[in-house]
TORPA-4810 file (N, C-alpha, C, O; in nm, 3 decimals):
<nodes>
NODE_1_8.288_3.481_3.761_8.296_3.497_3.616_8.341_3.365_3.554_8.433_3.301_3.604_M
NODE_2_8.275_3.324_3.447_8.310_3.197_3.383_8.428_3.215_3.288_8.453_3.324_3.236_S
NODE_3_8.499_3.105_3.268_8.613_3.107_3.177_8.564_3.116_3.033_8.465_3.052_2.997_E
NODE_4_8.632_3.194_2.952_8.595_3.209_2.812_8.635_3.084_2.735_8.744_3.030_2.753_T
NODE_5_8.546_3.039_2.650_8.575_2.921_2.567_8.638_2.963_2.436_8.567_2.992_2.339_M
NODE_6_8.768_2.967_2.433_8.838_3.002_2.310_8.910_2.877_2.260_8.996_2.822_2.329_V
NODE_7_8.875_2.831_2.142_8.940_2.711_2.089_9.090_2.731_2.074_9.137_2.839_2.038_P
NODE_8_9.163_2.626_2.103_9.309_2.631_2.090_9.356_2.563_1.963_9.469_2.584_1.917_R
NODE_9_9.266_2.479_1.904_9.299_2.410_1.779_9.176_2.404_1.689_9.062_2.416_1.735_Q
NODE_10_9.203_2.384_1.561_9.096_2.368_1.463_9.144_2.273_1.355_9.262_2.271_1.320_M
NODE_11_9.051_2.193_1.302_9.085_2.108_1.187_8.975_2.117_1.083_8.861_2.154_1.113_F
NODE_12_9.011_2.083_0.960_8.917_2.083_0.848_8.877_1.939_0.816_8.955_1.846_0.832_F
NODE_13_8.753_1.925_0.771_8.707_1.795_0.727_8.595_1.812_0.624_8.535_1.919_0.614_T
NODE_14_8.570_1.706_0.549_8.465_1.711_0.448_8.411_1.572_0.424_8.476_1.473_0.458_K
NODE_15_8.291_1.565_0.364_8.235_1.435_0.338_8.118_1.440_0.241_8.061_1.546_0.213_G
NODE_16_8.082_1.321_0.190_7.969_1.303_0.099_7.885_1.189_0.154_7.939_1.090_0.202_V
NODE_17_7.753_1.204_0.146_7.664_1.096_0.187_7.549_1.082_0.090_7.500_1.180_0.034_G
NODE_18_7.505_0.957_0.070_7.390_0.930_-0.017_7.298_0.834_0.056_7.342_0.739_0.121_K
NODE_19_7.169_0.861_0.044_7.069_0.773_0.105_6.933_0.806_0.046_6.914_0.913_-0.013_H
NODE_20_6.839_0.717_0.060_6.705_0.744_0.007_6.631_0.847_0.092_6.535_0.908_0.044_R
NODE_21_6.674_0.867_0.218_6.613_0.968_0.304_6.708_1.088_0.317_6.829_1.072_0.335_H
NODE_22_6.652_1.207_0.309_6.728_1.331_0.316_6.818_1.337_0.440_6.939_1.356_0.429_N
NODE_23_6.758_1.321_0.559_6.834_1.332_0.684_6.944_1.228_0.692_7.053_1.257_0.742_L
NODE_24_6.917_1.108_0.645_7.019_1.004_0.654_7.134_1.028_0.555_7.246_0.982_0.578_Q
NODE_25_7.107_1.100_0.448_7.219_1.135_0.359_7.310_1.236_0.429_7.432_1.232_0.413_S
NODE_26_7.251_1.326_0.507_7.330_1.422_0.586_7.412_1.347_0.690_7.531_1.375_0.707_F
NODE_27_7.351_1.252_0.759_7.422_1.170_0.859_7.539_1.096_0.794_7.648_1.088_0.851_E
NODE_28_7.515_1.041_0.675_7.621_0.969_0.604_7.736_1.063_0.566_7.853_1.024_0.572_A
NODE_29_7.704_1.185_0.527_7.809_1.283_0.494_7.889_1.318_0.618_8.012_1.328_0.612_A
NODE_30_7.821_1.336_0.732_7.892_1.364_0.858_7.980_1.245_0.897_8.093_1.263_0.944_L
NODE_31_7.930_1.124_0.877_8.009_1.005_0.908_8.133_0.999_0.819_8.243_0.969_0.867_R
NODE_32_8.115_1.027_0.691_8.228_1.028_0.598_8.331_1.133_0.640_8.452_1.113_0.624_H
NODE_33_8.283_1.244_0.693_8.372_1.352_0.740_8.434_1.319_0.877_8.527_1.387_0.920_A
NODE_34_8.383_1.217_0.943_8.439_1.176_1.072_8.381_1.248_1.192_8.437_1.238_1.302_G
NODE_35_8.270_1.320_1.175_8.217_1.402_1.285_8.072_1.369_1.322_8.007_1.448_1.391_I
NODE_36_8.020_1.256_1.278_7.881_1.220_1.306_7.857_1.188_1.453_7.743_1.198_1.500_A
NODE_37_7.959_1.149_1.526_7.943_1.106_1.664_7.942_1.221_1.765_7.940_1.198_1.886_Q
NODE_38_7.943_1.345_1.716_7.944_1.461_1.804_7.813_1.538_1.795_7.740_1.528_1.696_F
NODE_39_7.784_1.615_1.898_7.672_1.709_1.897_7.727_1.839_1.842_7.789_1.917_1.915_N
NODE_40_7.704_1.863_1.715_7.764_1.978_1.647_7.684_2.104_1.674_7.561_2.106_1.666_L
NODE_41_7.756_2.210_1.706_7.697_2.341_1.729_7.759_2.435_1.627_7.881_2.456_1.625_V
NODE_42_7.675_2.492_1.543_7.724_2.585_1.441_7.760_2.718_1.507_7.684_2.772_1.587_R
NODE_43_7.876_2.769_1.470_7.920_2.900_1.518_7.953_2.986_1.398_7.963_2.938_1.285_V
NODE_44_7.971_3.115_1.423_7.999_3.207_1.313_8.145_3.199_1.272_8.208_3.095_1.288_S
NODE_45_8.199_3.304_1.222_8.314_3.297_1.132_8.449_3.344_1.185_8.533_3.384_1.105_S
NODE_46_8.473_3.340_1.313_8.600_3.392_1.365_8.700_3.279_1.391_8.669_3.181_1.459_I
NODE_47_8.820_3.294_1.335_8.932_3.205_1.366_9.005_3.269_1.484_9.059_3.378_1.470_F
NODE_48_9.008_3.203_1.599_9.062_3.265_1.720_9.211_3.298_1.711_9.287_3.229_1.643_P
NODE_49_9.252_3.404_1.783_9.395_3.434_1.791_9.470_3.315_1.851_9.419_3.246_1.938_P
NODE_50_9.590_3.293_1.803_9.679_3.187_1.853_9.623_3.046_1.840_9.673_2.953_1.904_N
NODE_51_9.523_3.028_1.759_9.466_2.895_1.735_9.556_2.821_1.637_9.607_2.880_1.542_C
NODE_52_9.575_2.694_1.661_9.663_2.613_1.576_9.578_2.523_1.486_9.482_2.461_1.532_K
NODE_53_9.613_2.516_1.360_9.546_2.426_1.267_9.617_2.291_1.276_9.738_2.281_1.259_I
NODE_54_9.538_2.187_1.303_9.593_2.052_1.316_9.528_1.961_1.212_9.430_1.999_1.148_V
NODE_55_9.584_1.843_1.196_9.527_1.747_1.103_9.393_1.696_1.156_9.365_1.703_1.276_S
NODE_56_9.313_1.646_1.066_9.184_1.588_1.106_9.205_1.477_1.208_9.133_1.469_1.308_R
NODE_57_9.303_1.392_1.184_9.329_1.281_1.275_9.365_1.330_1.415_9.312_1.279_1.514_E
NODE_58_9.453_1.427_1.422_9.494_1.480_1.553_9.377_1.547_1.625_9.361_1.531_1.746_R
NODE_59_9.296_1.621_1.551_9.180_1.685_1.613_9.080_1.584_1.664_9.029_1.597_1.775_G
NODE_60_9.050_1.483_1.582_8.951_1.382_1.620_8.994_1.302_1.743_8.909_1.265_1.825_L
NODE_61_9.122_1.276_1.757_9.165_1.197_1.873_9.150_1.272_2.005_9.158_1.211_2.112_E
NODE_62_9.129_1.403_1.999_9.110_1.482_2.120_8.962_1.498_2.158_8.931_1.553_2.264_Q
NODE_63_8.872_1.452_2.072_8.729_1.466_2.095_8.668_1.331_2.132_8.723_1.226_2.097_L
NODE_64_8.556_1.334_2.202_8.491_1.212_2.248_8.347_1.204_2.198_8.279_1.306_2.189_H
NODE_65_8.300_1.083_2.164_8.162_1.069_2.118_8.063_1.133_2.216_8.075_1.118_2.337_P
NODE_66_7.967_1.205_2.161_7.867_1.273_2.242_7.907_1.413_2.284_7.824_1.487_2.338_G
NODE_67_8.032_1.451_2.261_8.079_1.583_2.302_8.008_1.693_2.223_7.971_1.673_2.107_A
NODE_68_7.990_1.807_2.287_7.940_1.926_2.218_8.060_1.987_2.149_8.157_2.028_2.213_I
NODE_69_8.053_1.993_2.018_8.166_2.037_1.937_8.121_2.155_1.851_8.021_2.148_1.780_V
NODE_70_8.197_2.264_1.859_8.166_2.384_1.780_8.233_2.374_1.644_8.346_2.327_1.631_H
NODE_71_8.161_2.420_1.541_8.217_2.415_1.406_8.151_2.520_1.318_8.039_2.564_1.343_C
NODE_72_8.224_2.556_1.214_8.168_2.633_1.104_8.147_2.528_0.995_8.242_2.461_0.954_V
NODE_73_8.023_2.514_0.949_7.992_2.406_0.856_7.910_2.457_0.738_7.821_2.540_0.753_I
NODE_74_7.943_2.405_0.621_7.866_2.432_0.499_7.809_2.298_0.453_7.879_2.196_0.456_A
NODE_75_7.684_2.298_0.412_7.622_2.174_0.365_7.517_2.206_0.260_7.455_2.312_0.262_E
NODE_76_7.499_2.112_0.171_7.392_2.125_0.071_7.351_1.985_0.028_7.431_1.891_0.029_I
NODE_77_7.224_1.973_-0.009_7.167_1.843_-0.044_7.086_1.855_-0.173_7.031_1.960_-0.205_R
NODE_78_7.081_1.744_-0.247_6.997_1.738_-0.366_6.949_1.595_-0.387_7.016_1.499_-0.347_T
NODE_79_6.834_1.581_-0.449_6.790_1.449_-0.494_6.767_1.451_-0.646_6.702_1.363_-0.701_N
NODE_80_6.821_1.553_-0.711_6.813_1.563_-0.857_6.931_1.491_-0.919_7.046_1.525_-0.891_E
NODE_81_6.906_1.392_-1.003_7.015_1.320_-1.066_7.112_1.414_-1.139_7.071_1.504_-1.212_P
NODE_82_7.241_1.391_-1.117_7.351_1.461_-1.185_7.365_1.608_-1.149_7.450_1.676_-1.207_N
NODE_83_7.285_1.661_-1.057_7.299_1.803_-1.019_7.424_1.820_-0.934_7.442_1.751_-0.833_R
NODE_84_7.511_1.912_-0.973_7.635_1.937_-0.902_7.609_2.020_-0.777_7.546_2.126_-0.784_L
NODE_85_7.658_1.972_-0.663_7.647_2.045_-0.537_7.787_2.067_-0.482_7.876_1.985_-0.500_V
NODE_86_7.804_2.181_-0.412_7.934_2.215_-0.355_7.914_2.281_-0.219_7.824_2.362_-0.200_A
NODE_87_8.001_2.242_-0.124_8.004_2.303_0.009_8.150_2.333_0.041_8.236_2.246_0.029_A
NODE_88_8.177_2.457_0.081_8.317_2.495_0.103_8.336_2.579_0.227_8.246_2.650_0.273_G
NODE_89_8.457_2.570_0.280_8.502_2.649_0.395_8.628_2.722_0.350_8.719_2.662_0.293_I
NODE_90_8.634_2.853_0.377_8.753_2.932_0.347_8.812_2.988_0.475_8.740_3.008_0.573_G
NODE_91_8.940_3.013_0.474_9.010_3.067_0.591_9.105_3.177_0.547_9.179_3.161_0.450_L
NODE_92_9.102_3.289_0.618_9.198_3.397_0.595_9.267_3.426_0.728_9.202_3.460_0.827_A
NODE_93_9.398_3.411_0.728_9.477_3.432_0.849_9.545_3.568_0.844_9.600_3.605_0.740_L
NODE_94_9.544_3.641_0.953_9.612_3.772_0.957_9.763_3.754_0.968_9.813_3.645_0.997_P
NODE_95_9.834_3.862_0.944_9.980_3.857_0.952_10.029_3.825_1.093_10.131_3.758_1.110_A
NODE_96_9.958_3.872_1.193_9.998_3.848_1.333_9.909_3.742_1.395_9.786_3.751_1.390_K
NODE_97_9.971_3.640_1.453_9.896_3.530_1.513_9.812_3.574_1.633_9.718_3.504_1.671_K
NODE_98_9.844_3.688_1.691_9.767_3.736_1.806_9.638_3.803_1.764_9.553_3.834_1.848_I
NODE_99_9.621_3.826_1.632_9.496_3.881_1.578_9.406_3.766_1.536_9.452_3.654_1.515_D
NODE_100_9.278_3.795_1.523_9.185_3.690_1.478_9.174_3.693_1.326_9.199_3.794_1.261_Y
NODE_101_9.135_3.580_1.272_9.113_3.566_1.130_8.966_3.539_1.102_8.882_3.548_1.191_G
NODE_102_8.937_3.506_0.977_8.798_3.480_0.937_8.785_3.346_0.867_8.871_3.303_0.791_Y
NODE_103_8.673_3.282_0.897_8.634_3.158_0.830_8.504_3.189_0.755_8.414_3.252_0.809_I
NODE_104_8.497_3.144_0.632_8.374_3.163_0.556_8.318_3.026_0.519_8.392_2.928_0.509_S
NODE_105_8.187_3.021_0.498_8.125_2.899_0.452_8.030_2.933_0.338_7.968_3.040_0.337_E
NODE_106_8.019_2.842_0.244_7.931_2.865_0.129_7.887_2.731_0.074_7.962_2.634_0.074_H
NODE_107_7.764_2.729_0.027_7.713_2.610_-0.043_7.637_2.658_-0.166_7.573_2.763_-0.164_H
NODE_108_7.645_2.579_-0.272_7.581_2.623_-0.397_7.561_2.505_-0.490_7.623_2.400_-0.477_A
NODE_109_7.472_2.527_-0.584_7.453_2.433_-0.694_7.539_2.481_-0.810_7.552_2.601_-0.834_F
NODE_110_7.598_2.386_-0.883_7.666_2.418_-1.007_7.810_2.463_-0.997_7.872_2.490_-1.100_G
NODE_111_7.866_2.474_-0.877_8.006_2.515_-0.864_8.097_2.392_-0.862_8.069_2.293_-0.795_L
NODE_112_8.207_2.400_-0.938_8.306_2.293_-0.926_8.397_2.324_-0.807_8.385_2.430_-0.744_N
NODE_113_8.486_2.233_-0.777_8.572_2.247_-0.659_8.655_2.376_-0.663_8.663_2.447_-0.563_N
NODE_114_8.718_2.405_-0.776_8.805_2.523_-0.787_8.726_2.653_-0.769_8.771_2.743_-0.698_R
NODE_115_8.611_2.664_-0.832_8.531_2.785_-0.820_8.479_2.804_-0.678_8.475_2.916_-0.627_K
NODE_116_8.441_2.695_-0.614_8.395_2.703_-0.475_8.510_2.747_-0.384_8.492_2.831_-0.297_C
NODE_117_8.628_2.689_-0.404_8.746_2.724_-0.324_8.783_2.871_-0.342_8.809_2.941_-0.244_A
NODE_118_8.784_2.918_-0.466_8.815_3.059_-0.491_8.713_3.150_-0.421_8.750_3.252_-0.363_D
NODE_119_8.587_3.111_-0.428_8.481_3.192_-0.369_8.496_3.203_-0.217_8.489_3.313_-0.162_Y
NODE_120_8.517_3.090_-0.149_8.525_3.095_-0.002_8.654_3.161_0.046_8.654_3.227_0.149_V
NODE_121_8.763_3.143_-0.027_8.888_3.212_0.009_8.870_3.362_-0.005_8.910_3.438_0.082_E
NODE_122_8.811_3.404_-0.116_8.788_3.546_-0.141_8.697_3.604_-0.033_8.723_3.713_0.018_D
NODE_123_8.592_3.534_0.002_8.498_3.584_0.102_8.568_3.599_0.238_8.550_3.701_0.304_M
NODE_124_8.646_3.501_0.279_8.716_3.509_0.408_8.816_3.625_0.408_8.824_3.701_0.504_A
NODE_125_8.892_3.638_0.299_8.990_3.746_0.290_8.922_3.883_0.289_8.971_3.977_0.352_A
NODE_126_8.810_3.893_0.220_8.737_4.021_0.216_8.684_4.059_0.354_8.688_4.176_0.392_S
NODE_127_8.633_3.960_0.428_8.583_3.990_0.564_8.697_4.035_0.654_8.681_4.127_0.734_M
NODE_128_8.813_3.970_0.641_8.928_4.010_0.721_8.973_4.151_0.684_9.008_4.230_0.772_L
NODE_129_8.972_4.183_0.556_9.015_4.316_0.510_8.928_4.426_0.570_8.980_4.532_0.604_A
NODE_130_8.799_4.402_0.583_8.711_4.506_0.637_8.743_4.540_0.782_8.716_4.651_0.827_T
NODE_131_8.801_4.445_0.855_8.837_4.473_0.995_8.958_4.564_1.005_8.988_4.619_1.111_T
NODE_132_9.028_4.580_0.894_9.145_4.667_0.887_9.117_4.791_0.803_9.210_4.856_0.754_H
NODE_133_8.990_4.824_0.787_8.946_4.942_0.713_8.999_4.948_0.570_9.028_5.056_0.519_D
NODE_134_9.011_4.834_0.508_9.053_4.831_0.368_8.926_4.822_0.283_8.852_4.724_0.289_I
NODE_135_8.904_4.926_0.204_8.788_4.928_0.115_8.829_4.859_-0.015_8.932_4.890_-0.073_E
NODE_136_8.746_4.767_-0.058_8.777_4.691_-0.178_8.666_4.702_-0.280_8.548_4.715_-0.245_L
NODE_137_8.705_4.698_-0.404_8.608_4.698_-0.513_8.570_4.553_-0.541_8.653_4.476_-0.589_D
NODE_138_8.446_4.514_-0.510_8.407_4.374_-0.530_8.409_4.332_-0.676_8.405_4.212_-0.706_P
NODE_139_8.414_4.429_-0.767_8.418_4.395_-0.909_8.559_4.356_-0.955_8.574_4.299_-1.063_E
NODE_140_8.661_4.387_-0.875_8.797_4.349_-0.911_8.818_4.200_-0.888_8.755_4.140_-0.801_K
NODE_141_8.906_4.144_-0.967_8.936_4.001_-0.954_9.001_3.974_-0.818_9.068_4.059_-0.761_A
NODE_142_8.979_3.854_-0.769_9.034_3.815_-0.639_9.186_3.832_-0.636_9.240_3.879_-0.536_Y
NODE_143_9.254_3.795_-0.743_9.401_3.806_-0.746_9.445_3.952_-0.729_9.546_3.978_-0.663_D
NODE_144_9.370_4.047_-0.787_9.404_4.189_-0.769_9.385_4.230_-0.624_9.469_4.299_-0.566_E
NODE_145_9.275_4.187_-0.564_9.250_4.220_-0.424_9.352_4.154_-0.333_9.393_4.212_-0.233_R
NODE_146_9.395_4.032_-0.368_9.496_3.962_-0.289_9.626_4.042_-0.287_9.695_4.046_-0.184_L
NODE_147_9.661_4.104_-0.398_9.781_4.187_-0.402_9.768_4.308_-0.309_9.866_4.349_-0.246_E
NODE_148_9.649_4.365_-0.300_9.626_4.477_-0.207_9.645_4.430_-0.064_9.709_4.497_0.016_I
NODE_149_9.589_4.313_-0.032_9.605_4.258_0.104_9.753_4.240_0.137_9.800_4.279_0.244_Y
NODE_150_9.825_4.179_0.043_9.967_4.152_0.068_10.046_4.281_0.082_10.136_4.289_0.166_K
NODE_151_10.015_4.383_0.001_10.088_4.510_0.009_10.066_4.579_0.143_10.151_4.655_0.189_S
NODE_152_9.953_4.552_0.206_9.924_4.611_0.337_9.962_4.515_0.450_9.932_4.540_0.567_K
NODE_153_10.029_4.404_0.413_10.073_4.303_0.509_9.957_4.252_0.595_9.971_4.228_0.715_K
NODE_154_9.843_4.236_0.531_9.724_4.194_0.604_9.710_4.043_0.612_9.714_3.986_0.722_L
NODE_155_9.695_3.978_0.500_9.670_3.836_0.501_9.798_3.763_0.463_9.857_3.790_0.358_V
NODE_156_9.840_3.672_0.546_9.958_3.595_0.509_9.922_3.462_0.446_10.003_3.401_0.376_I
NODE_157_9.798_3.416_0.473_9.763_3.286_0.417_9.612_3.273_0.404_9.536_3.312_0.493_K
NODE_158_9.571_3.218_0.293_9.430_3.180_0.276_9.430_3.034_0.235_9.524_2.983_0.174_T
NODE_159_9.322_2.968_0.270_9.308_2.829_0.225_9.161_2.794_0.221_9.077_2.863_0.279_R
NODE_160_9.133_2.686_0.151_8.994_2.643_0.136_8.988_2.492_0.136_9.083_2.423_0.098_A
NODE_161_8.874_2.442_0.180_8.843_2.300_0.172_8.701_2.290_0.119_8.608_2.344_0.178_L
NODE_162_8.685_2.221_0.007_8.553_2.209_-0.055_8.523_2.064_-0.085_8.611_1.982_-0.111_C
NODE_163_8.394_2.035_-0.081_8.347_1.903_-0.120_8.240_1.921_-0.226_8.145_1.997_-0.207_Q
NODE_164_8.256_1.852_-0.338_8.156_1.856_-0.444_8.111_1.714_-0.475_8.181_1.617_-0.446_T
NODE_165_7.994_1.704_-0.532_7.943_1.574_-0.578_7.830_1.599_-0.676_7.768_1.705_-0.676_A
NODE_166_7.804_1.500_-0.759_7.688_1.504_-0.847_7.576_1.426_-0.781_7.598_1.322_-0.719_E
NODE_167_7.455_1.478_-0.795_7.339_1.407_-0.742_7.335_1.265_-0.796_7.365_1.240_-0.912_G
NODE_168_7.296_1.172_-0.708_7.289_1.031_-0.744_7.202_1.010_-0.869_7.094_1.068_-0.880_D
NODE_169_7.251_0.929_-0.961_7.180_0.909_-1.088_7.043_0.844_-1.070_6.958_0.855_-1.158_K
NODE_170_7.021_0.776_-0.956_6.892_0.712_-0.930_6.802_0.794_-0.838_6.698_0.746_-0.793_N
NODE_171_6.842_0.918_-0.810_6.758_1.007_-0.731_6.771_0.994_-0.580_6.690_1.050_-0.506_G
NODE_172_6.873_0.922_-0.531_6.898_0.920_-0.387_6.937_1.061_-0.342_6.992_1.138_-0.421_L
NODE_173_6.909_1.094_-0.218_6.956_1.222_-0.165_7.108_1.218_-0.158_7.167_1.120_-0.110_W
NODE_174_7.170_1.324_-0.204_7.316_1.338_-0.200_7.346_1.464_-0.121_7.296_1.572_-0.154_T
NODE_175_7.428_1.451_-0.017_7.466_1.563_0.069_7.617_1.577_0.069_7.689_1.478_0.076_T
NODE_176_7.664_1.701_0.062_7.806_1.730_0.081_7.821_1.825_0.199_7.738_1.914_0.219_V
NODE_177_7.927_1.804_0.276_7.958_1.892_0.390_8.106_1.925_0.388_8.190_1.844_0.347_V
NODE_178_8.137_2.044_0.434_8.274_2.087_0.464_8.266_2.159_0.596_8.172_2.233_0.621_S
NODE_179_8.367_2.136_0.684_8.361_2.197_0.816_8.499_2.235_0.868_8.599_2.170_0.838_A
NODE_180_8.499_2.342_0.946_8.614_2.379_1.028_8.569_2.348_1.170_8.476_2.409_1.222_A
NODE_181_8.636_2.252_1.234_8.594_2.200_1.363_8.692_2.247_1.471_8.813_2.235_1.457_V
NODE_182_8.635_2.301_1.579_8.717_2.355_1.687_8.740_2.254_1.799_8.653_2.173_1.830_F
NODE_183_8.858_2.260_1.856_8.894_2.177_1.972_8.930_2.273_2.084_9.017_2.359_2.068_V
NODE_184_8.863_2.257_2.198_8.889_2.345_2.313_8.996_2.288_2.403_9.031_2.349_2.504_H
</nodes>
């Protein structure tokens, strides 16, 4: 039987890239985020039990160029001048560290940093709530739902990391990325 690959640490990062070629703008955004030198593998939305959140610097020093690195990543690109793009990662942590949490990712046109952050935090918290059989009214404001979570001692912490940018005024491709990167 093979050993289970459960990350022991995770860090957040974000970046912006601009270039005349679409793919190279993505590469530039990854470089700005500090993760271009890895073979990134997208994974779904679970924050592992007992996983520690570390700084970007501490996480990066444990990884090596060419390594296969798992991450939850949000990205969006535009070549429309002045078009606002946003990519965000949200995290909802359960009250007990031995339980798993949720990571959400979202990308959109027209969202500012605060709206993107609210959206991804709400999404992560809502996904975590469903694992505890908490039915929520999606029409209620996030702050109201957050009070329900807290009253049930479900979520002790939510956080978000978002990157926004306006499309280059000269029509260069503009890419934004936000990522939660795992360290095994």
